[in-house]
N, CA and C atoms as an extended XYZ file, in Angstrom:
411
Properties=species:S:1:pos:R:3:atomname:S:1:resname:S:1:resid:I:1 pbc="F F F"
N       163.097      172.556       67.101 N   MET     1
C       161.794      172.426       66.553 CA  MET     1
C       161.030      173.722       66.739 C   MET     1
N       160.171      173.743       65.866 N   SER     2
C       159.426      174.985       65.922 CA  SER     2
C       158.168      174.808       66.727 C   SER     2
N       157.720      175.871       67.210 N   ASN     3
C       156.550      175.863       68.070 CA  ASN     3
C       155.277      176.040       67.257 C   ASN     3
N       155.318      175.750       66.040 N   THR     4
C       154.168      175.977       65.196 CA  THR     4
C       153.184      174.818       65.236 C   THR     4
N       153.582      173.720       65.787 N   ALA     5
C       152.659      172.574       65.850 CA  ALA     5
C       151.475      172.930       66.752 C   ALA     5
N       150.361      172.273       66.475 N   ALA     6
C       149.134      172.577       67.228 CA  ALA     6
C       149.262      172.088       68.653 C   ALA     6
N       148.855      172.912       69.545 N   THR     7
C       148.913      172.525       70.950 CA  THR     7
C       147.679      171.693       71.269 C   THR     7
N       147.892      170.634       71.976 N   PRO     8
C       146.727      169.781       72.260 CA  PRO     8
C       145.730      170.516       73.160 C   PRO     8
N       144.430      170.253       72.881 N   SER     9
C       143.397      170.857       73.728 CA  SER     9
C       142.797      169.772       74.632 C   SER     9
N       142.524      170.147       75.825 N   GLN    10
C       142.020      169.183       76.808 CA  GLN    10
C       140.511      169.299       76.875 C   GLN    10
N       139.817      168.096       77.043 N   ASP    11
C       138.360      168.109       77.225 CA  ASP    11
C       138.043      168.728       78.559 C   ASP    11
N       137.141      169.616       78.585 N   MET    12
C       136.773      170.299       79.806 CA  MET    12
C       135.270      170.136       80.017 C   MET    12
N       134.831      170.221       81.279 N   PRO    13
C       133.397      170.127       81.525 CA  PRO    13
C       132.671      171.314       80.903 C   PRO    13
N       131.406      171.117       80.645 N   PRO    14
C       130.662      172.234       80.075 CA  PRO    14
C       130.544      173.377       81.091 C   PRO    14
N       130.194      174.504       80.598 N   LYS    15
C       130.040      175.650       81.481 CA  LYS    15
C       128.887      175.390       82.446 C   LYS    15
N       129.056      175.581       83.685 N   GLY    16
C       128.037      175.334       84.710 CA  GLY    16
C       128.137      173.936       85.295 C   GLY    16
N       128.963      173.050       84.753 N   GLY    17
C       129.204      171.718       85.292 CA  GLY    17
C       128.224      170.668       84.780 C   GLY    17
N       128.604      169.424       85.089 N   PHE    18
C       127.727      168.307       84.710 CA  PHE    18
C       126.553      168.242       85.664 C   PHE    18
N       125.469      167.577       85.215 N   SER    19
C       124.320      167.384       86.127 CA  SER    19
C       124.694      166.329       87.171 C   SER    19
N       124.027      166.348       88.340 N   SER    20
C       124.379      165.414       89.427 CA  SER    20
C       124.022      163.975       89.036 C   SER    20
N       124.776      163.033       89.571 N   ILE    21
C       124.568      161.615       89.281 CA  ILE    21
C       123.708      161.020       90.393 C   ILE    21
N       122.644      160.313       90.008 N   ARG    22
C       121.752      159.686       90.979 CA  ARG    22
C       122.347      158.342       91.369 C   ARG    22
N       122.829      158.188       92.567 N   TYR    23
C       123.486      156.945       92.980 CA  TYR    23
C       122.721      156.200       94.058 C   TYR    23
N       121.724      156.792       94.747 N   GLU    24
C       120.959      156.054       95.759 CA  GLU    24
C       119.844      155.262       95.082 C   GLU    24
N       119.352      154.174       95.818 N   ARG    25
C       118.284      153.338       95.256 CA  ARG    25
C       116.953      154.030       95.480 C   ARG    25
N       116.218      154.148       94.426 N   ARG    26
C       114.884      154.731       94.531 CA  ARG    26
C       113.889      153.732       93.973 C   ARG    26
N       113.600      152.680       94.813 N   LEU    27
C       112.659      151.650       94.375 CA  LEU    27
C       111.252      152.074       94.744 C   LEU    27
N       110.285      151.718       93.907 N   PRO    28
C       108.910      152.066       94.264 CA  PRO    28
C       108.455      151.238       95.466 C   PRO    28
N       107.578      151.817       96.285 N   LYS    29
C       107.071      151.103       97.454 CA  LYS    29
C       106.129      150.007       96.979 C   LYS    29
N       106.398      148.745       97.429 N   ARG    30
C       105.587      147.618       96.975 CA  ARG    30
C       105.090      146.848       98.179 C   ARG    30
N       103.828      146.437       98.180 N   GLY    31
C       103.263      145.587       99.206 CA  GLY    31
C       102.932      146.323      100.485 C   GLY    31
N       102.317      145.591      101.418 N   PRO    32
C       101.911      146.208      102.682 CA  PRO    32
C       103.110      146.468      103.583 C   PRO    32
N       102.895      147.293      104.552 N   SER    33
C       103.979      147.609      105.483 CA  SER    33
C       104.188      146.439      106.444 C   SER    33
N       105.227      146.535      107.225 N   GLY    34
C       105.524      145.469      108.183 CA  GLY    34
C       104.440      145.326      109.238 C   GLY    34
N       103.897      146.428      109.692 N   ILE    35
C       102.828      146.370      110.706 CA  ILE    35
C       101.586      145.723      110.113 C   ILE    35
N       101.269      146.058      108.857 N   ALA    36
C       100.098      145.455      108.216 CA  ALA    36
C       100.298      143.952      108.048 C   ALA    36
N       101.509      143.546      107.635 N   MET    37
C       101.767      142.108      107.487 CA  MET    37
C       101.690      141.407      108.837 C   MET    37
N       102.201      142.031      109.875 N   PHE    38
C       102.138      141.453      111.215 CA  PHE    38
C       100.678      141.323      111.668 C   PHE    38
N        99.872      142.342      111.361 N   GLY    39
C        98.444      142.284      111.708 CA  GLY    39
C        97.722      141.182      110.954 C   GLY    39
N        98.010      141.036      109.658 N   ILE    40
C        97.391      139.964      108.856 CA  ILE    40
C        97.810      138.601      109.391 C   ILE    40
N        99.092      138.456      109.704 N   LEU    41
C        99.582      137.198      110.267 CA  LEU    41
C        98.886      136.883      111.593 C   LEU    41
N        98.737      137.893      112.439 N   GLY    42
C        98.035      137.692      113.715 CA  GLY    42
C        96.591      137.281      113.500 C   GLY    42
N        95.928      137.891      112.506 N   GLY    43
C        94.540      137.524      112.210 CA  GLY    43
C        94.415      136.092      111.735 C   GLY    43
N        95.320      135.692      110.827 N   VAL    44
C        95.293      134.312      110.314 CA  VAL    44
C        95.567      133.321      111.444 C   VAL    44
N        96.554      133.637      112.283 N   MET    45
C        96.865      132.729      113.393 CA  MET    45
C        95.718      132.677      114.399 C   MET    45
N        95.087      133.818      114.660 N   GLY    46
C        93.940      133.839      115.567 CA  GLY    46
C        92.800      132.975      115.042 C   GLY    46
N        92.528      133.075      113.736 N   TYR    47
C        91.486      132.242      113.135 CA  TYR    47
C        91.849      130.763      113.227 C   TYR    47
N        93.134      130.436      113.009 N   GLY    48
C        93.577      129.039      113.114 CA  GLY    48
C        93.410      128.503      114.522 C   GLY    48
N        93.768      129.299      115.528 N   TRP    49
C        93.587      128.863      116.918 CA  TRP    49
C        92.109      128.705      117.247 C   TRP    49
N        91.268      129.597      116.704 N   TYR    50
C        89.828      129.488      116.927 CA  TYR    50
C        89.299      128.177      116.353 C   TYR    50
N        89.713      127.845      115.125 N   ARG    51
C        89.260      126.592      114.505 CA  ARG    51
C        89.801      125.378      115.262 C   ARG    51
N        91.041      125.466      115.737 N   LEU    52
C        91.611      124.383      116.531 CA  LEU    52
C        90.800      124.169      117.799 C   LEU    52
N        90.409      125.245      118.454 N   TYR    53
C        89.610      125.140      119.671 CA  TYR    53
C        88.258      124.497      119.374 C   TYR    53
N        87.646      124.885      118.258 N   LEU    54
C        86.368      124.271      117.881 CA  LEU    54
C        86.548      122.777      117.603 C   LEU    54
N        87.651      122.413      116.949 N   GLY    55
C        87.923      120.997      116.675 CA  GLY    55
C        88.142      120.211      117.953 C   GLY    55
N        88.829      120.821      118.923 N   LEU    56
C        89.026      120.145      120.207 CA  LEU    56
C        87.708      119.960      120.937 C   LEU    56
N        86.837      120.965      120.865 N   ASP    57
C        85.513      120.832      121.473 CA  ASP    57
C        84.730      119.687      120.826 C   ASP    57
N        84.799      119.620      119.502 N   GLU    58
C        84.084      118.559      118.780 CA  GLU    58
C        84.638      117.189      119.164 C   GLU    58
N        85.961      117.081      119.221 N   ARG    59
C        86.578      115.804      119.587 CA  ARG    59
C        86.203      115.413      121.012 C   ARG    59
N        86.196      116.387      121.916 N   ARG    60
C        85.816      116.119      123.311 CA  ARG    60
C        84.361      115.636      123.391 C   ARG    60
N        83.497      116.260      122.612 N   GLU    61
C        82.085      115.858      122.609 CA  GLU    61
C        81.910      114.454      122.036 C   GLU    61
N        82.649      114.128      120.968 N   LEU    62
C        82.566      112.781      120.397 CA  LEU    62
C        83.102      111.733      121.369 C   LEU    62
N        84.164      112.067      122.085 N   GLU    63
C        84.718      111.140      123.080 CA  GLU    63
C        83.719      110.899      124.211 C   GLU    63
N        83.069      111.990      124.655 N   ARG    64
C        82.060      111.859      125.704 CA  ARG    64
C        80.898      110.991      125.226 C   ARG    64
N        80.476      111.195      123.986 N   GLU    65
C        79.384      110.399      123.425 CA  GLU    65
C        79.776      108.926      123.323 C   GLU    65
N        81.024      108.665      122.922 N   LYS    66
C        81.490      107.280      122.817 CA  LYS    66
C        81.514      106.606      124.189 C   LYS    66
N        81.984      107.330      125.197 N   ILE    67
C        82.044      106.764      126.550 CA  ILE    67
C        80.642      106.449      127.058 C   ILE    67
N        79.713      107.388      126.871 N   TRP    68
C        78.349      107.141      127.359 CA  TRP    68
C        77.660      106.024      126.579 C   TRP    68
N        77.932      105.912      125.278 N   SER    69
C        77.330      104.810      124.526 CA  SER    69
C        77.877      103.474      125.022 C   SER    69
N        79.172      103.419      125.353 N   ARG    70
C        79.722      102.178      125.909 CA  ARG    70
C        79.120      101.875      127.267 C   ARG    70
N        78.924      102.904      128.085 N   ILE    71
C        78.310      102.697      129.402 CA  ILE    71
C        76.910      102.131      129.244 C   ILE    71
N        76.144      102.658      128.292 N   HIS    72
C        74.767      102.194      128.114 CA  HIS    72
C        74.695      100.841      127.416 C   HIS    72
N        75.694      100.498      126.614 N   LEU    73
C        75.665       99.213      125.907 CA  LEU    73
C        76.274       98.065      126.715 C   LEU    73
N        77.016       98.371      127.762 N   THR    74
C        77.702       97.327      128.526 CA  THR    74
C        76.747       96.267      129.077 C   THR    74
N        75.613       96.627      129.729 N   PRO    75
C        74.718       95.570      130.220 CA  PRO    75
C        74.186       94.672      129.098 C   PRO    75
N        73.888       95.268      127.963 N   LEU    76
C        73.398       94.481      126.828 CA  LEU    76
C        74.476       93.501      126.354 C   LEU    76
N        75.709       93.970      126.254 N   LEU    77
C        76.790       93.096      125.790 CA  LEU    77
C        77.097       91.994      126.800 C   LEU    77
N        77.017       92.312      128.095 N   ILE    78
C        77.237       91.290      129.127 CA  ILE    78
C        76.144       90.236      129.065 C   ILE    78
N        74.882       90.684      128.906 N   ALA    79
C        73.771       89.729      128.814 CA  ALA    79
C        73.918       88.846      127.575 C   ALA    79
N        74.337       89.430      126.475 N   GLU    80
C        74.520       88.644      125.254 CA  GLU    80
C        75.636       87.617      125.443 C   GLU    80
N        76.730       88.022      126.090 N   ALA    81
C        77.823       87.079      126.345 CA  ALA    81
C        77.375       85.972      127.291 C   ALA    81
N        76.565       86.315      128.293 N   ASP    82
C        76.052       85.291      129.212 CA  ASP    82
C        75.156       84.285      128.495 C   ASP    82
N        74.267       84.770      127.628 N   ARG    83
C        73.408       83.865      126.858 CA  ARG    83
C        74.234       82.955      125.957 C   ARG    83
N        75.272       83.532      125.338 N   ASP    84
C        76.132       82.730      124.472 CA  ASP    84
C        76.878       81.676      125.295 C   ASP    84
N        77.371       82.068      126.458 N   GLU    85
C        78.067       81.109      127.323 CA  GLU    85
C        77.124       79.992      127.777 C   GLU    85
N        75.887       80.340      128.132 N   TYR    86
C        74.913       79.323      128.557 CA  TYR    86
C        74.612       78.362      127.405 C   TYR    86
N        74.423       78.905      126.203 N   ARG    87
C        74.126       78.053      125.041 CA  ARG    87
C        75.293       77.110      124.761 C   ARG    87
N        76.521       77.627      124.825 N   ARG    88
C        77.691       76.784      124.585 CA  ARG    88
C        77.839       75.717      125.671 C   ARG    88
N        77.551       76.095      126.937 N   LYS    89
C        77.668       75.141      128.035 CA  LYS    89
C        76.648       74.007      127.882 C   LYS    89
N        75.418       74.349      127.489 N   CYS    90
C        74.396       73.312      127.272 CA  CYS    90
C        74.789       72.391      126.107 C   CYS    90
N        75.346       72.975      125.033 N   ALA    91
C        75.766       72.164      123.890 CA  ALA    91
C        76.930       71.254      124.288 C   ALA    91
N        77.878       71.774      125.092 N   ALA    92
C        79.004       70.958      125.530 CA  ALA    92
C        78.533       69.824      126.441 C   ALA    92
N        77.557       70.116      127.302 N   LEU    93
C        77.007       69.083      128.202 CA  LEU    93
C        76.314       67.994      127.393 C   LEU    93
N        75.584       68.373      126.375 N   GLU    94
C        74.902       67.385      125.535 CA  GLU    94
C        75.923       66.545      124.765 C   GLU    94
N        76.985       67.185      124.248 N   ARG    95
C        78.036       66.428      123.561 CA  ARG    95
C        78.699       65.442      124.521 C   ARG    95
N        78.923       65.896      125.773 N   GLU    96
C        79.538       65.007      126.771 CA  GLU    96
C        78.632       63.813      127.063 C   GLU    96
N        77.318       64.022      127.153 N   ARG    97
C        76.384       62.908      127.384 CA  ARG    97
C        76.448       61.906      126.246 C   ARG    97
N        76.482       62.419      124.998 N   VAL    98
C        76.499       61.527      123.828 CA  VAL    98
C        77.818       60.748      123.778 C   VAL    98
N        78.938       61.441      124.021 N   ILE    99
C        80.248       60.788      123.909 CA  ILE    99
C        80.454       59.774      125.027 C   ILE    99
N        80.058       60.067      126.255 N   MET   100
C        80.363       59.238      127.423 CA  MET   100
C        79.194       58.331      127.835 C   MET   100
N        78.217       58.114      126.937 N   LYS   101
C        77.040       57.320      127.316 CA  LYS   101
C        77.384       55.865      127.639 C   LYS   101
N        78.466       55.336      127.064 N   ASP   102
C        78.828       53.935      127.295 CA  ASP   102
C        79.768       53.754      128.487 C   ASP   102
N        80.184       54.809      129.145 N   VAL   103
C        81.096       54.705      130.292 CA  VAL   103
C        80.257       54.577      131.554 C   VAL   103
N        80.413       53.444      132.288 N   PRO   104
C        79.598       53.271      133.492 CA  PRO   104
C        80.057       54.223      134.603 C   PRO   104
N        79.098       54.771      135.324 N   GLY   105
C        79.380       55.638      136.456 CA  GLY   105
C        79.725       57.075      136.082 C   GLY   105
N        79.675       57.397      134.785 N   TRP   106
C        80.020       58.766      134.373 CA  TRP   106
C        78.798       59.668      134.494 C   TRP   106
N        78.985       60.780      135.179 N   GLU   107
C        77.900       61.752      135.312 CA  GLU   107
C        78.263       62.975      134.474 C   GLU   107
N        77.464       63.249      133.467 N   ALA   108
C        77.732       64.386      132.581 CA  ALA   108
C        77.530       65.689      133.347 C   ALA   108
N        78.506       66.581      133.226 N   GLY   109
C        78.400       67.889      133.861 CA  GLY   109
C        78.946       67.940      135.266 C   GLY   109
N        79.357       66.803      135.829 N   LYS   110
C        79.903       66.799      137.183 CA  LYS   110
C        81.289       67.425      137.149 C   LYS   110
N        81.618       68.204      138.161 N   SER   111
C        82.893       68.903      138.209 CA  SER   111
C        84.040       67.893      138.321 C   SER   111
N        85.112       68.163      137.641 N   VAL   112
C        86.290       67.299      137.706 CA  VAL   112
C        87.182       67.690      138.874 C   VAL   112
N        86.827       68.758      139.580 N   TYR   113
C        87.609       69.215      140.720 CA  TYR   113
C        87.013       68.657      142.004 C   TYR   113
N        87.836       68.461      143.024 N   ASN   114
C        87.377       67.915      144.292 CA  ASN   114
C        86.847       68.989      145.231 C   ASN   114
N        87.191       70.243      145.015 N   GLY   115
C        86.755       71.322      145.902 CA  GLY   115
C        85.358       71.797      145.546 C   GLY   115
N        84.850       72.701      146.384 N   THR   116
C        83.512       73.258      146.143 CA  THR   116
C        83.588       74.658      145.550 C   THR   116
N        84.794       75.163      145.365 N   ARG   117
C        84.950       76.504      144.814 CA  ARG   117
C        84.520       76.520      143.342 C   ARG   117
N        83.843       77.601      142.935 N   TYR   118
C        83.365       77.701      141.562 CA  TYR   118
C        84.541       77.996      140.625 C   TYR   118
N        84.673       77.199      139.599 N   VAL   119
C        85.685       77.411      138.569 CA  VAL   119
C        84.947       77.494      137.244 C   VAL   119
N        84.958       78.651      136.591 N   PRO   120
C        84.217       78.766      135.325 CA  PRO   120
C        84.859       77.921      134.234 C   PRO   120
N        84.017       77.440      133.349 N   ASP   121
C        84.521       76.650      132.228 CA  ASP   121
C        85.278       77.558      131.267 C   ASP   121
N        86.306       76.995      130.689 N   VAL   122
C        87.048       77.728      129.674 CA  VAL   122
C        86.512       77.283      128.326 C   VAL   122
N        85.840       78.197      127.670 N   ILE   123
C        85.273       77.887      126.360 CA  ILE   123
C        86.025       78.720      125.340 C   ILE   123
N        86.803       78.054      124.536 N   ALA   124
C        87.569       78.754      123.515 CA  ALA   124
C        86.860       78.595      122.178 C   ALA   124
N        86.674       79.678      121.500 N   ASN   125
C        86.057       79.652      120.188 CA  ASN   125
C        87.163       79.465      119.159 C   ASN   125
N        87.445       78.215      118.824 N   VAL   126
C        88.504       77.887      117.882 CA  VAL   126
C        87.880       77.691      116.506 C   VAL   126
N        88.388       78.395      115.495 N   PRO   127
C        87.846       78.204      114.146 CA  PRO   127
C        87.985       76.750      113.698 C   PRO   127
N        87.065       76.327      112.853 N   LEU   128
C        86.991       74.933      112.428 CA  LEU   128
C        88.295       74.450      111.800 C   LEU   128
N        88.912       75.269      110.960 N   HIS   129
C        90.123       74.808      110.258 CA  HIS   129
C        91.335       74.689      111.203 C   HIS   129
N        91.223       75.188      112.446 N   GLN   130
C        92.324       75.072      113.377 CA  GLN   130
C        92.099       73.978      114.431 C   GLN   130
N        90.951       73.310      114.363 N   GLN   131
C        90.662       72.272      115.345 CA  GLN   131
C        91.440       71.016      114.998 C   GLN   131
N        91.863       70.242      116.028 N   PRO   132
C        92.586       69.006      115.746 CA  PRO   132
C        91.702       68.011      115.008 C   PRO   132
N        92.267       67.335      114.065 N   GLY   133
C        91.520       66.328      113.301 CA  GLY   133
C        90.744       66.889      112.126 C   GLY   133
N        90.822       68.195      111.890 N   PHE   134
C        90.090       68.787      110.764 CA  PHE   134
C        90.766       68.394      109.464 C   PHE   134
N        89.985       67.912      108.542 N   LYS   135
C        90.507       67.541      107.232 CA  LYS   135
C        89.779       68.340      106.153 C   LYS   135
N        90.565       69.017      105.363 N   LYS   136
C        89.980       69.825      104.292 CA  LYS   136
C        89.615       68.916      103.139 C   LYS   136
N        88.408       69.089      102.611 N   ASP   137
C        87.938       68.251      101.489 CA  ASP   137
C        88.639       68.597      100.210 C   ASP   137
């Protein structure tokens, strides 16, 4: 064969070489720094603890107010319960007189116990619909 055929030419870089390839990440800086975020977080948490402390103070003050109101209302509530007990006892004594009027020798209000020790009456406030013998109309 003859050597007259065209010799292949190889692609070569341009004179002076190719420009450099940028391979590292060059992201724009976005948002606050870590120290700034830590400072903001500390500020928010500090404010939250401050509000929590104020809420605890308020709750403590309300609890103190509730305790003192109960202390001041206790004598009134005891007196009211005593008046109610006296009224119920008088009504029960009157009912006993009416019911037992035909029984000879019966003394209304006399203790059923033989001792002299005081035994308070048990007065149960039973709703009408739960009393024995109640008939609904």
